[in-house]
FITI-832696 format. One line per 5 residues: for each residue x, y, z of N, C-alpha, C. Coordinates in steps of 0.02 Angstrom, whole numbers, plus 50000, padded with zeros to 5 digits. Layout:
X,Y,Z,X,Y,Z,X,Y,Z ~ ...;
This chain:
48983,48831,50583,49011,48892,50573,49046,48878,50653 ~ 49107,48921,50649,49129,48907,50723,49143,48995,50772 ~ 49139,48990,50816,49141,49048,50846,49167,49071,50942 ~ 49192,49123,50954,49182,49148,50993,49128,49187,51029 ~ 49116,49219,51077,49066,49278,51104,49084,49343,51073;
49026,49348,51019,49064,49436,50983,48968,49458,50995 ~ 49002,49536,51011,48949,49598,51017,48885,49591,50955 ~ 48849,49616,50954,48806,49639,50888,48814,49701,50876 ~ 48866,49749,50886,48865,49799,50869,48956,49828,50854 ~ 48938,49867,50809,49014,49881,50787,49003,49964,50796;
49073,49978,50808,49087,50060,50803,49153,50075,50765 ~ 49159,50120,50733,49191,50149,50687,49217,50186,50643 ~ 49247,50220,50610,49246,50291,50567,49210,50248,50500 ~ 49161,50292,50477,49123,50286,50404,49154,50344,50372 ~ 49144,50350,50296,49158,50397,50248,49104,50435,50248;
49114,50506,50239,49072,50544,50223,49067,50576,50152 ~ 49048,50547,50119,49061,50557,50031,49059,50628,50018 ~ 49087,50671,50002,49096,50738,50008,49138,50766,49942 ~ 49089,50814,49878,49114,50827,49828,49159,50888,49848 ~ 49170,50931,49888,49207,50988,49909,49300,50939,49893;
49336,50959,49868,49387,50939,49857,49453,50976,49904 ~ 49428,51024,49937,49463,51061,49972,49456,51039,50053 ~ 49439,50992,50057,49409,50973,50125,49474,50927,50156 ~ 49491,50927,50208,49513,50899,50251,49493,50818,50248 ~ 49559,50767,50264,49521,50683,50254,49482,50676,50335;
49500,50714,50388,49459,50704,50457,49379,50733,50437 ~ 49377,50782,50373,49322,50822,50381,49255,50753,50345 ~ 49289,50721,50302,49274,50653,50294,49264,50582,50309 ~ 49265,50581,50385,49243,50541,50405,49198,50565,50470 ~ 49155,50529,50511,49146,50517,50561,49115,50451,50613;
49144,50464,50658,49126,50398,50712,49055,50377,50696 ~ 49032,50299,50694,48961,50297,50688,48972,50223,50720 ~ 48909,50210,50745,48876,50132,50769,48871,50095,50719 ~ 48857,50040,50694,48805,49998,50669,48820,49930,50664 ~ 48755,49896,50674,48751,49825,50663,48801,49798,50637;
48829,49729,50665,48861,49663,50628,48818,49626,50595 ~ 48842,49618,50529,48819,49578,50486,48819,49514,50501 ~ 48767,49467,50484,48786,49395,50459,48838,49385,50437 ~ 48871,49343,50437,48900,49312,50371,48907,49262,50350 ~ 48917,49283,50278,48914,49240,50219,48947,49194,50217;
48945,49152,50174,48980,49099,50158,49066,49103,50126 ~ 49101,49105,50172,49186,49108,50147,49186,49159,50201 ~ 49175,49199,50237,49183,49251,50293,49193,49226,50345 ~ 49232,49290,50385,49260,49295,50434,49243,49351,50481 ~ 49236,49362,50546,49230,49406,50583,49327,49422,50612;
49326,49468,50628,49374,49494,50655,49373,49558,50712 ~ 49400,49516,50772,49418,49588,50821,49460,49619,50804 ~ 49475,49692,50771,49534,49733,50768,49564,49748,50821 ~ 49638,49754,50810,49687,49759,50860,49698,49851,50828 ~ 49713,49835,50765,49748,49911,50739,49753,49899,50675;
49755,49964,50627,49728,49976,50563,49775,50026,50551 ~ 49817,50046,50490,49870,50091,50472,49814,50146,50429 ~ 49844,50195,50422,49812,50234,50363,49879,50227,50290 ~ 49858,50225,50235,49903,50230,50188,49867,50274,50129 ~ 49902,50295,50087,49894,50341,50054,49823,50334,50003;
49856,50249,49982,49749,50245,49950,49692,50258,49992 ~ 49708,50239,50058,49636,50265,50103,49633,50328,50106 ~ 49678,50382,50080,49667,50453,50087,49629,50450,50018 ~ 49637,50434,49961,49627,50452,49885,49530,50405,49901 ~ 49538,50360,49939,49473,50317,49937,49420,50364,49980;
49455,50412,50036,49417,50464,50041,49395,50529,50018 ~ 49427,50551,49960,49407,50589,49927,49372,50563,49867 ~ 49352,50500,49850,49293,50470,49813,49320,50443,49748 ~ 49430,50445,49763,49438,50448,49679,49469,50364,49678 ~ 49459,50361,49722,49503,50272,49702,49470,50232,49636;
49488,50191,49653,49466,50133,49580,49415,50104,49638 ~ 49394,50093,49679,49337,50052,49700,49292,50126,49704 ~ 49215,50097,49697,49172,50148,49701,49156,50178,49767 ~ 49150,50216,49793,49165,50229,49866,49096,50245,49884 ~ 49076,50194,49967,49004,50205,49964,49013,50247,50043;
48956,50280,50011,48927,50319,50074,48900,50298,50121 ~ 48943,50293,50203,48926,50276,50269,48950,50204,50294 ~ 49000,50190,50229,49042,50127,50233,49091,50137,50299 ~ 49109,50089,50326,49173,50107,50362,49235,50106,50308 ~ 49288,50146,50334,49349,50170,50281,49397,50115,50304;
49462,50098,50288,49513,50065,50309,49519,50011,50257 ~ 49581,50012,50243,49591,49959,50188,49627,49893,50211 ~ 49683,49906,50277,49697,49843,50298,49719,49838,50364 ~ 49738,49812,50411,49746,49795,50472,49765,49720,50489 ~ 49756,49712,50555,49768,49652,50591,49716,49637,50673;
49696,49587,50660,49655,49562,50707,49649,49498,50733 ~ 49604,49496,50772,49584,49399,50785,49531,49398,50771 ~ 49516,49317,50733,49467,49277,50708,49434,49273,50758 ~ 49369,49283,50771,49330,49280,50807,49254,49213,50804 ~ 49250,49233,50726,49197,49195,50709,49211,49158,50631;
49192,49119,50609,49190,49126,50557,49138,49047,50518 ~ 49134,49068,50448,49068,49036,50424,49107,49031,50342 ~ 49171,48990,50340,49223,48964,50290,49272,48890,50289 ~ 49211,48867,50306,49249,48782,50300,49320,48761,50360 ~ 49333,48717,50322,49399,48694,50380,49450,48748,50387;
49457,48809,50331,49496,48853,50330,49474,48907,50382 ~ 49415,48917,50384,49380,48973,50432,49408,48938,50507 ~ 49381,48879,50526,49391,48844,50582,49470,48854,50606 ~ 49513,48826,50558,49549,48831,50579,49603,48898,50609 ~ 49572,48948,50556,49583,49039,50568,49559,49061,50643;
49527,49033,50661,49460,49055,50722,49516,49053,50785 ~ 49535,49104,50823,49545,49113,50883,49617,49135,50867 ~ 49641,49143,50794,49696,49162,50771,49725,49238,50753 ~ 49767,49250,50770,49779,49332,50740,49806,49339,50675 ~ 49791,49362,50636,49787,49367,50565,49799,49439,50556;
49820,49443,50467,49848,49515,50452,49769,49512,50399 ~ 49741,49559,50364,49692,49554,50348,49686,49639,50292 ~ 49643,49592,50225,49633,49654,50215,49547,49671,50177 ~ 49512,49723,50166,49440,49754,50168,49426,49702,50104 ~ 49366,49660,50140,49340,49647,50060,49310,49715,50014;
49327,49710,49973,49297,49753,49920,49230,49777,49894 ~ 49219,49848,49898,49152,49859,49908,49092,49868,49976 ~ 49144,49841,50002,49105,49804,50082,49138,49863,50154 ~ 49102,49859,50185,49146,49899,50261,49235,49887,50258 ~ 49249,49938,50278,49344,49926,50281,49365,49901,50367;
49382,49913,50387,49427,49926,50427,49439,49969,50500 ~ 49446,50041,50503,49428,50068,50545,49373,50077,50578 ~ 49362,50008,50617,49302,49997,50671,49340,49926,50707 ~ 49288,49917,50767,49311,49873,50814,49311,49815,50791 ~ 49258,49804,50730,49260,49711,50689,49259,49742,50633;
49276,49673,50596,49276,49691,50526,49234,49624,50498 ~ 49209,49618,50468,49197,49552,50417,49234,49572,50344 ~ 49273,49510,50326,49307,49507,50267,49286,49424,50238 ~ 49339,49422,50179,49354,49354,50142,49410,49305,50206 ~ 49384,49253,50210,49429,49206,50255,49502,49213,50212;
49516,49192,50125,49551,49198,50107,49592,49270,50097 ~ 49556,49325,50134,49592,49381,50134,49620,49408,50191 ~ 49638,49340,50236,49677,49340,50316,49735,49293,50302 ~ 49774,49317,50318,49856,49283,50320,49889,49278,50401 ~ 49895,49220,50416,49914,49217,50505,49987,49261,50512;
49981,49287,50571,50063,49308,50560,50103,49278,50618 ~ 50157,49281,50634,50210,49278,50667,50201,49298,50752 ~ 50214,49263,50814,50213,49298,50857,50259,49350,50851 ~ 50309,49341,50818,50366,49405,50848,50351,49468,50806 ~ 50305,49481,50784,50255,49533,50745,50223,49574,50810;
50228,49644,50793,50203,49681,50851,50138,49678,50812 ~ 50081,49702,50856,50031,49735,50817,50022,49751,50765 ~ 50056,49824,50755,50070,49873,50732,50102,49866,50669 ~ 50153,49820,50673,50199,49792,50626,50142,49749,50577 ~ 50097,49693,50621,50077,49651,50553,50012,49705,50540;
49987,49724,50568,49950,49789,50500,49947,49804,50450 ~ 50011,49804,50460,50054,49836,50399,50085,49784,50344 ~ 50077,49737,50370,50087,49678,50332,50072,49676,50244 ~ 50017,49701,50231,50003,49665,50146,50012,49732,50106 ~ 49982,49806,50111,49973,49840,50068,50052,49872,50052;
50082,49882,50101,50165,49894,50078,50198,49845,50061 ~ 50217,49791,50110,50278,49734,50108,50247,49710,50035 ~ 50181,49677,50057,50173,49624,49967,50165,49674,49902 ~ 50139,49749,49922,50173,49763,49849,50213,49751,49833 ~ 50285,49792,49895,50355,49799,49859,50381,49735,49843;
50348,49681,49856,50398,49606,49826,50355,49590,49770 ~ 50290,49601,49769,50268,49587,49693,50297,49654,49643 ~ 50310,49693,49644,50332,49752,49621,50408,49733,49582 ~ 50459,49696,49625,50515,49703,49613,50518,49618,49589 ~ 50486,49581,49615,50485,49517,49568,50454,49543,49493;
50394,49586,49488,50393,49584,49419,50437,49628,49368 ~ 50490,49656,49419,50528,49689,49369,50586,49641,49355 ~ 50600,49604,49403,50656,49534,49396,50633,49507,49319 ~ 50546,49498,49334,50515,49453,49279,50530,49486,49199 ~ 50531,49574,49214,50544,49613,49118,50639,49609,49126;
50650,49577,49162,50723,49552,49153,50780,49626,49153 ~ 50756,49666,49212,50765,49732,49257,50826,49692,49288 ~ 50884,49728,49271,50934,49735,49328,50950,49810,49366 ~ 50938,49851,49357,50915,49912,49371,50861,49931,49388 ~ 50814,49971,49433,50763,50004,49420,50764,50079,49430;
50713,50121,49435,50690,50183,49474,50624,50170,49512 ~ 50645,50199,49560,50582,50209,49608,50571,50294,49622 ~ 50532,50309,49604,50494,50371,49618,50450,50374,49697 ~ 50450,50438,49722,50409,50447,49806,50452,50393,49835 ~ 50515,50398,49835,50584,50351,49864,50574,50318,49949;
50545,50398,49982,50551,50397,50027,50478,50381,50068 ~ 50432,50345,50027,50379,50329,50056,50378,50244,50094 ~ 50349,50219,50106,50346,50136,50138,50379,50115,50081 ~ 50327,50091,50031,50328,50051,50004,50414,50053,49932 ~ 50431,50125,49938,50489,50164,49930,50529,50117,49938;
50558,50128,50019,50604,50114,50060,50596,50026,50048 ~ 50543,50004,50065,50529,49926,50060,50566,49897,49994 ~ 50534,49916,49936,50569,49903,49876,50651,49912,49858 ~ 50677,49978,49886,50731,49959,49902,50802,49914,49938 ~ 50761,49924,49991,50798,49852,50013,50793,49793,50004;
50732,49782,49972,50701,49698,49943,50741,49705,49855 ~ 50754,49765,49832,50801,49750,49774,50878,49739,49794 ~ 50890,49770,49828,50957,49776,49848,50970,49683,49868 ~ 50925,49641,49911,50928,49581,49918,50913,49538,49860 ~ 50883,49583,49815,50897,49528,49744,50930,49522,49687;
50987,49582,49696,51029,49599,49663,51014,49647,49618 ~ 50974,49686,49637,50945,49735,49575,50947,49822,49614 ~ 50987,49846,49548,50992,49903,49575,50966,49960,49585 ~ 50964,50022,49631,50898,50061,49627,50928,50127,49607 ~ 50865,50175,49595,50889,50254,49574,50839,50262,49614;
50837,50305,49667,50785,50332,49703,50779,50413,49685 ~ 50706,50419,49680,50701,50516,49661,50659,50534,49724 ~ 50680,50587,49749,50623,50613,49837,50619,50692,49821 ~ 50591,50699,49835,50572,50762,49842,50603,50820,49881 ~ 50625,50791,49972,50644,50815,50010,50731,50798,50019;
50777,50868,50027,50845,50847,50045,50854,50804,50093 ~ 50803,50800,50140,50814,50768,50207,50841,50698,50193 ~ 50778,50664,50128,50786,50594,50124,50847,50563,50091 ~ 50886,50607,50070,50950,50579,50018,50996,50542,50045 ~ 51010,50554,50115,51058,50524,50174,51029,50443,50177;
50953,50452,50192,50896,50393,50247,50903,50364,50172 ~ 50890,50380,50118,50876,50325,50052,50940,50299,50044 ~ 51014,50319,50050,51082,50296,50024,51100,50252,50077 ~ 51062,50266,50123,51108,50215,50189,51072,50151,50207 ~ 50998,50158,50147,50969,50095,50153,50970,50057,50096;
51010,50098,50046,51056,50043,49982,51027,50060,49913 ~ 51006,50110,49932,50992,50168,49854,51054,50166,49815 ~ 51058,50159,49753,51145,50158,49720,51146,50214,49695 ~ 51082,50251,49710,51098,50307,49686,51014,50368,49701 ~ 51035,50426,49735,50969,50472,49762,50979,50527,49742;
50897,50546,49692,50914,50616,49660,50855,50655,49665 ~ 50880,50719,49688,50815,50757,49709,50780,50794,49642 ~ 50734,50796,49639,50689,50810,49594,50667,50887,49580 ~ 50685,50919,49644,50680,50989,49634,50750,51025,49595 ~ 50812,50992,49599,50880,50997,49575,50867,51037,49506;
50930,51101,49516,50912,51121,49411,50906,51079,49375 ~ 50945,51020,49389,51005,50979,49335,50953,50908,49341 ~ 50916,50897,49364,50870,50846,49386,50865,50799,49314 ~ 50837,50810,49288,50825,50782,49212,50864,50772,49191 ~ 50926,50805,49171,50993,50776,49149,51028,50733,49190;
51025,50730,49272,51068,50676,49306,51029,50600,49297 ~ 50954,50596,49284,50911,50545,49307,50927,50516,49242 ~ 50929,50543,49164,50947,50524,49099,51014,50473,49106 ~ 51058,50514,49129,51117,50512,49147,51152,50440,49193 ~ 51108,50458,49235,51115,50386,49290,51079,50321,49244;
51011,50337,49238,50958,50290,49200,51015,50230,49135 ~ 51045,50279,49128,51093,50227,49039,51147,50216,49069 ~ 51180,50255,49126,51235,50215,49152,51234,50140,49202 ~ 51156,50138,49231,51154,50085,49270,51108,50054,49234 ~ 51098,50060,49162,51046,50010,49125,50974,49990,49160;
50949,50053,49171,50897,50038,49218,50838,50038,49158 ~ 50794,49987,49169,50724,49974,49116,50667,49979,49149 ~ 50643,49976,49214,50600,49982,49253,50570,50018,49302 ~ 50533,50069,49290,50501,50133,49327,50463,50101,49369 ~ 50441,50082,49444,50414,50091,49501,50381,50169,49528;
50327,50172,49492,50286,50211,49484,50240,50237,49537 ~ 50233,50279,49584,50203,50295,49646,50166,50341,49624 ~ 50191,50398,49585,50162,50473,49566,50116,50482,49504 ~ 50133,50466,49450,50075,50465,49378,50090,50520,49360 ~ 50029,50521,49329,50026,50606,49271,50097,50639,49245;
50117,50679,49256,50170,50709,49219,50239,50657,49233 ~ 50248,50601,49302,50318,50594,49324,50288,50548,49276 ~ 50261,50490,49243,50277,50431,49213,50323,50444,49147 ~ 50286,50525,49111,50313,50515,49050,50392,50543,49065 ~ 50399,50585,49093,50465,50615,49113,50520,50561,49130;
50489,50505,49168,50541,50457,49185,50557,50424,49145 ~ 50503,50388,49108,50504,50352,49029,50556,50386,48992 ~ 50542,50450,48980,50586,50489,48918,50684,50491,48942 ~ 50688,50474,49002,50759,50476,49021,50779,50396,49027 ~ 50744,50355,49026,50755,50294,49025,50771,50258,48954;
50808,50214,48942,50835,50176,48891,50771,50156,48863 ~ 50790,50142,48777,50716,50099,48751,50693,50026,48786 ~ 50633,50029,48764,50601,49964,48792,50621,49956,48865 ~ 50618,50012,48893,50587,50015,48972,50503,49997,48996 ~ 50479,50000,49053,50417,49986,49070,50422,50013,49123;
50361,50051,49138,50333,50087,49209,50288,50055,49209 ~ 50288,50025,49297,50236,49998,49335,50195,50049,49368 ~ 50146,50042,49339,50109,50113,49385,50058,50077,49436 ~ 50077,50103,49502,50030,50073,49576,50020,50105,49606 ~ 50008,50195,49590,49991,50251,49623,49983,50295,49593;
49934,50344,49630,49939,50416,49608,49961,50483,49664 ~ 50019,50483,49669,50000,50549,49723,50010,50604,49705 ~ 49996,50628,49645,49987,50683,49607,49927,50715,49628 ~ 49959,50780,49630,49900,50816,49647,49831,50812,49618 ~ 49824,50811,49571,49771,50816,49520,49735,50734,49534;
49684,50745,49548,49634,50683,49542,49576,50686,49470 ~ 49605,50697,49432,49545,50670,49373,49546,50603,49355 ~ 49483,50584,49334,49491,50512,49291,49531,50515,49249 ~ 49543,50549,49211,49617,50534,49154,49659,50558,49213 ~ 49699,50523,49233,49747,50559,49278,49829,50520,49260;
49839,50500,49187,49900,50481,49180,49920,50521,49097 ~ 49994,50523,49086,50023,50537,49038,50056,50509,49001 ~ 50094,50498,48959,50131,50450,48918,50165,50491,48848 ~ 50226,50490,48843,50272,50521,48774,50237,50456,48734 ~ 50202,50503,48669,50182,50476,48610,50232,50457,48584;
50271,50488,48556,50353,50459,48507,50370,50389,48571 ~ 50391,50416,48625,50440,50357,48649,50392,50299,48657 ~ 50305,50282,48664,50285,50240,48661,50286,50190,48596 ~ 50279,50250,48523,50278,50219,48469,50339,50206,48432 ~ 50411,50241,48454,50469,50226,48416,50517,50211,48473;
50501,50214,48529,50558,50197,48564,50520,50125,48617 ~ 50468,50104,48602,50455,50038,48646,50466,50027,48696 ~ 50424,50087,48735,50418,50097,48793,50363,50095,48812 ~ 50329,50049,48880,50282,50018,48881,50262,50053,48948 ~ 50192,50044,48976,50149,50062,49029,50112,50011,49052;
50115,49974,49108,50066,49939,49137,50079,49945,49218 ~ 49985,49924,49232,49979,49946,49314,49985,49876,49358 ~ 49999,49906,49428,49985,49831,49465,49935,49874,49543 ~ 49884,49826,49540,49847,49831,49602,49865,49774,49656 ~ 49867,49768,49706,49876,49722,49770,49815,49695,49756;
49744,49707,49766,49690,49677,49790,49681,49631,49715 ~ 49696,49645,49644,49692,49604,49594,49741,49537,49596 ~ 49773,49584,49636,49839,49492,49643,49817,49455,49670 ~ 49809,49475,49724,49758,49426,49778,49726,49391,49742 ~ 49656,49419,49726,49601,49384,49692,49614,49358,49653;
49681,49348,49605,49696,49298,49543,49734,49268,49549 ~ 49780,49268,49614,49826,49212,49638,49807,49147,49670 ~ 49812,49107,49647,49809,49042,49702,49814,49058,49787 ~ 49776,49026,49830,49773,49016,49892,49857,49018,49912 ~ 49873,48962,49912,49958,48935,49915,49989,48998,49866;
49991,49027,49854,50028,49080,49822,50031,49147,49875 ~ 49972,49129,49879,49952,49204,49934,49984,49182,50001 ~ 49981,49129,50037,50011,49104,50088,50085,49118,50091 ~ 50115,49079,50017,50184,49111,49979,50207,49174,49999 ~ 50174,49210,49971,50194,49282,49986,50207,49316,50044;
50149,49290,50074,50149,49313,50160,50187,49294,50188 ~ 50220,49228,50191,50297,49192,50210,50347,49216,50203 ~ 50355,49238,50145,50412,49260,50128,50411,49358,50156 ~ 50347,49390,50144,50366,49474,50167,50375,49449,50265 ~ 50343,49396,50275,50368,49385,50382,50429,49393,50385;
50450,49341,50342,50533,49311,50324,50560,49384,50356 ~ 50543,49422,50288,50586,49490,50271,50582,49547,50340 ~ 50525,49532,50352,50514,49598,50437,50553,49529,50471 ~ 50561,49493,50512,50591,49436,50552,50679,49451,50545 ~ 50690,49457,50492,50765,49461,50485,50809,49542,50459;
50734,49597,50482,50764,49669,50465,50753,49693,50407 ~ 50739,49658,50349,50726,49690,50287,50700,49747,50292 ~ 50620,49723,50296,50579,49759,50331,50567,49799,50374 ~ 50546,49849,50389,50527,49873,50458,50473,49932,50435 ~ 50419,49921,50448,50356,50001,50439,50391,50061,50489;
50386,50127,50450,50391,50167,50500,50344,50199,50511 ~ 50334,50212,50586,50273,50233,50634,50267,50280,50650 ~ 50244,50356,50642,50234,50415,50664,50223,50415,50728 ~ 50141,50393,50733,50117,50402,50780,50038,50326,50805 ~ 50030,50290,50854,49972,50239,50895,49930,50271,50896;
49865,50284,50874,49810,50326,50922,49753,50287,50914 ~ 49700,50312,50988,49649,50282,50974,49599,50337,50944 ~ 49518,50321,50968,49481,50346,50917,49494,50394,50939 ~ 49506,50439,50986,49476,50519,51001,49564,50548,50959 ~ 49629,50519,50966,49647,50560,50916,49667,50544,50857;
49597,50511,50811,49651,50487,50733,49616,50541,50690 ~ 49585,50565,50710,49558,50628,50661,49616,50659,50649 ~ 49662,50706,50697,49705,50741,50716,49756,50696,50679 ~ 49788,50657,50691,49853,50616,50668,49857,50598,50586 ~ 49758,50569,50555,49758,50571,50489,49773,50635,50462;
49748,50682,50487,49766,50766,50442,49852,50764,50456 ~ 49874,50764,50480,49934,50752,50494,49977,50709,50444 ~ 49952,50643,50438,49993,50597,50379,49975,50619,50321 ~ 49916,50653,50293,49888,50676,50245,49945,50734,50209 ~ 49971,50785,50266,50021,50797,50248,50096,50797,50246;
50116,50737,50297,50181,50727,50309,50195,50641,50293 ~ 50172,50615,50263,50184,50555,50222,50234,50521,50246 ~ 50295,50541,50224,50349,50520,50247,50393,50518,50324 ~ 50350,50540,50382,50352,50534,50433,50336,50485,50475 ~ 50302,50427,50431,50273,50368,50440,50209,50366,50446;
50210,50303,50465,50134,50271,50465,50089,50295,50524 ~ 50011,50316,50538,49980,50328,50575,49934,50244,50602 ~ 49955,50240,50644,49910,50158,50668,49859,50188,50715 ~ 49786,50165,50713,49728,50162,50741,49725,50102,50781 ~ 49754,50103,50839,49722,50053,50888,49680,50037,50921;
49635,49983,50928,49594,49966,50962,49598,49946,51014;
């Protein structure tokens, strides 16, 4: 086991699992000190430098994420830090002392804390050129964006529909799709994002509140032959957009931004599935990383970091805050996600 000097205790924001759905995200966390557990085989201890808030974090705080919520565990799914201690063989020794982007270990403490324990293969060494804030956002959104576009390419798509396109994933998808020669139709709720997404490279940007949105969507999808929907909204949105798309189109559902968080949260057009060969599949980055070889994950990381280095990817950041200001910033993000990320800096 390789290690540097580390403290025995940790401090961070733990989940308070509450049933009341109307509570704000800040009401669902509390600052708590805990003992740092001993490392199991394959694990590393990280001194956290920065950790963002993602939509998936907000859903987890509500107890509605795909992972069972654990009351009293630290929240936060991704971040950036320095490996202080390792019990993970040669790779762990190599990681020790290095700055890494990391994701939380499912079913264990998360990353909104001064220190974090995760598996060594959930850590990706990052380039010096990346700031702590950008490195902290390296995994969840950029890696998801690349995987989604690559999956659309596998499905033979030459054009895609991207809903919630003003999100960080949506913006990254538009940039990477353009780089990959795939056209994009972006849908948004706010007029202020129309110009922003067009300037990013979206081939068409549609406003979902427009009186003629459905007709515009169908016409544009058939004109550009868009056969893949990258769906962050789910619920009725999946069925609505697929119905406007050509036959044999596929929806890849990777999130659920709709207001309802019922366990049965999706809908589809039965006639479209039966008679028009429409398909629905899911994508979860944690499963992708778990099922992919270490070399495959490393290659994905290198690709994403190169996209950051060349300016193709860049995470919009609304605020970088410490423990004292985090709860207020967390509530702002919950209501204004398109403003940019909130980063907890340690």
